C-alpha positions as CSV (number, residue, x, y, z in Angstrom):
1,M,-91.7,40.1,-28.6
2,I,-90.0,43.2,-30.1
3,T,-90.0,41.5,-33.5
4,L,-93.8,41.1,-33.4
5,A,-94.3,44.8,-32.4
6,V,-92.1,46.0,-35.3
7,S,-93.9,43.6,-37.7
8,A,-97.3,45.0,-36.6
9,I,-96.1,48.6,-37.1
10,E,-94.7,47.8,-40.5
11,K,-98.0,46.1,-41.5
12,N,-100.0,49.1,-40.3
13,R,-97.7,51.5,-42.2
14,A,-98.0,49.4,-45.4
15,A,-101.8,49.4,-45.1
16,E,-101.8,53.2,-44.6
17,V,-99.5,53.7,-47.6
18,S,-101.8,51.4,-49.7
19,M,-104.9,53.3,-48.7
20,L,-103.3,56.6,-49.6
21,V,-101.9,55.4,-52.9
22,N,-105.2,53.9,-53.9
23,T,-106.8,57.3,-53.8
24,C,-104.4,58.4,-56.5
25,V,-104.7,55.5,-59.0
26,G,-108.2,56.4,-60.2
27,C,-106.7,59.3,-62.1
28,H,-102.9,58.7,-62.2
29,G,-103.1,55.0,-63.1
30,N,-101.9,51.8,-61.4
31,D,-98.7,52.6,-59.5
32,G,-98.8,56.2,-60.9
33,S,-98.6,55.5,-64.6
34,S,-101.4,57.5,-66.1
35,V,-103.7,56.1,-68.8
36,G,-105.5,59.4,-69.3
37,P,-104.3,62.2,-71.6
38,A,-105.1,65.0,-69.1
39,T,-103.5,63.4,-66.1
40,P,-99.7,63.2,-65.6
41,S,-97.8,60.0,-64.7
42,I,-96.4,60.3,-61.2
43,A,-94.6,57.0,-61.2
44,G,-90.9,57.6,-60.7
45,M,-91.4,61.2,-59.7
46,R,-88.6,62.4,-57.5
47,K,-89.7,62.6,-53.9
48,P,-88.9,66.3,-53.3
49,L,-90.8,67.2,-56.5
50,F,-93.8,65.2,-55.5
51,I,-93.9,66.9,-52.1
52,K,-93.4,70.4,-53.7
53,A,-96.2,69.8,-56.2
54,M,-98.6,68.7,-53.5
55,Q,-97.7,71.7,-51.3
56,D,-98.1,74.1,-54.2
57,M,-101.5,72.6,-55.2
58,K,-102.6,72.6,-51.5
59,S,-101.7,76.3,-51.2
60,G,-103.1,77.3,-54.6
61,K,-99.7,78.3,-55.9
62,R,-100.0,75.7,-58.6
63,P,-103.1,75.7,-60.8
64,S,-105.1,72.5,-60.7
65,T,-108.6,71.2,-61.2
66,V,-109.3,68.7,-58.4
67,M,-105.9,68.2,-57.0
68,G,-105.9,71.5,-55.1
69,L,-108.9,70.3,-53.1
70,L,-107.5,66.7,-52.7
71,A,-104.1,67.9,-51.6
72,K,-105.7,69.9,-48.7
73,G,-106.9,66.6,-47.2
74,Y,-103.4,65.2,-46.7
75,T,-101.0,65.8,-43.8
76,D,-97.3,66.4,-44.6
77,E,-96.5,62.9,-43.3
78,E,-99.1,61.4,-45.7
79,V,-97.7,63.3,-48.6
80,E,-94.3,62.1,-47.7
81,M,-95.4,58.5,-47.6
82,M,-97.1,58.9,-51.0
83,A,-94.0,60.6,-52.4
84,D,-91.8,57.8,-51.1
85,F,-94.1,55.1,-52.7
86,F,-94.4,56.8,-56.2
87,S,-90.7,57.7,-56.4
88,K,-90.0,53.9,-56.3
89,Q,-92.4,53.0,-59.1
90,D,-91.4,52.3,-62.7
91,V,-93.3,54.5,-65.1
92,V,-95.2,52.7,-67.9
93,R,-95.2,54.8,-71.1
94,Y,-98.1,54.3,-73.3
95,T,-98.2,54.6,-77.1
96,Q,-99.4,58.0,-78.3
97,N,-100.2,59.3,-81.7
98,F,-97.4,61.6,-82.8
99,E,-96.0,62.9,-86.0
100,H,-92.5,61.5,-86.7
101,E,-91.3,64.7,-88.5
102,K,-92.4,66.9,-85.6
103,A,-90.8,64.5,-83.1
104,E,-87.5,64.7,-84.9
105,R,-87.5,68.5,-84.8
106,G,-88.7,68.3,-81.2
107,K,-85.7,66.2,-80.3
108,E,-83.3,68.8,-81.7
109,L,-85.2,71.5,-79.7
110,H,-85.1,69.4,-76.5
111,N,-81.4,68.9,-76.8
112,Q,-80.8,72.6,-77.4
113,Y,-83.2,74.0,-74.7
114,C,-84.5,71.4,-72.3
115,D,-81.9,68.7,-71.8
116,G,-80.1,70.5,-69.0
117,C,-83.0,69.9,-66.6
118,H,-85.1,67.2,-68.3
119,K,-82.8,64.4,-69.4
120,I,-84.2,62.0,-72.0
121,E,-81.2,59.9,-73.3
122,G,-80.7,57.0,-70.9
123,R,-83.6,58.2,-68.9
124,D,-81.2,59.5,-66.2
125,Q,-82.8,60.8,-63.1
126,P,-83.7,64.3,-64.3
127,L,-83.3,67.4,-62.2
128,F,-87.0,68.0,-62.7
129,N,-89.8,65.7,-63.7
130,A,-89.3,63.4,-66.6
131,L,-91.1,64.5,-69.7
132,S,-90.6,61.4,-71.9
133,G,-93.8,59.5,-72.3
134,Q,-96.0,62.1,-70.5
135,W,-99.3,62.6,-72.2
136,M,-99.0,65.3,-74.8
137,P,-102.4,67.0,-73.9
138,Y,-101.2,67.2,-70.2
139,L,-97.9,68.7,-71.2
140,K,-99.6,71.2,-73.4
141,F,-101.8,72.3,-70.5
142,R,-98.8,72.6,-68.2
143,L,-96.9,74.7,-70.7
144,S,-99.9,76.9,-71.0
145,D,-99.9,77.2,-67.2
146,F,-96.2,78.2,-67.1
147,R,-96.7,80.8,-69.9
148,N,-99.7,82.3,-68.1
149,G,-97.7,82.9,-64.9
150,D,-98.0,79.7,-62.9
151,A,-96.2,80.9,-59.8
152,S,-95.0,77.4,-58.9
153,S,-92.1,77.6,-61.3
154,S,-90.6,81.0,-62.3
155,M,-87.6,79.0,-63.6
156,M,-89.8,77.2,-66.2
157,A,-91.6,80.4,-67.1
158,S,-88.2,82.0,-67.7
159,A,-87.0,79.0,-69.8
160,L,-90.1,79.3,-72.0
161,E,-89.6,83.0,-72.4
162,Y,-86.0,82.3,-73.5
163,F,-87.3,79.6,-75.9
164,I,-89.8,82.0,-77.5
165,M,-87.3,84.9,-77.5
166,N,-84.9,82.8,-79.5
167,N,-87.3,82.9,-82.5
168,E,-89.0,79.6,-81.6
169,S,-92.7,79.4,-82.2
170,E,-95.9,77.7,-81.2
171,E,-95.1,75.1,-83.8
172,S,-91.8,74.5,-82.0
173,L,-93.6,73.9,-78.8
174,E,-95.8,71.4,-80.7
175,D,-92.6,69.7,-82.0
176,L,-91.4,69.3,-78.4
177,L,-94.7,67.7,-77.4
178,H,-94.5,65.3,-80.2
179,F,-90.9,64.4,-79.2
180,Y,-91.9,63.7,-75.6
181,G,-95.0,61.8,-76.7
182,S,-92.9,59.6,-79.0
183,Q,-90.8,58.3,-76.1
184,E,-92.0,54.8,-75.0
């Protein structure tokens, strides 16, 4: 009798998670691997980062287009269920058009400035979101947000300021984008 009750609760929970996740796949792709250049992949996103991103969009702290409105419709428990689901998904990286020479320079810049927080080699669990394979247009938009004072990450804004202050340029940022886009 208790087994049947637990089984019913698990089925209801699975159905609820499925319903929540299905609202995300239209933009973020099946199981969170985006197929659109302006939308990030959220598959494999660390649970605390997913929750923070949703909270920041919900509060308006993080710039967004539609996500700020959508995030307001979820309870903390629902956000946690989605975070749990997406954190367990394998990201699918799609082929992007990139310039090999820029990607090579970008790799050197990544190793010098970004690898401490955003691991690439071996695809270890990064401290922050994985950048490898993210859509280059999306990353460009996010970098612009950080440079324009996105309050959701003063750490990233400081890192970009350090990057530019060390005589790196807009071209160097493009090189980084090509490196991340080259990762499949």
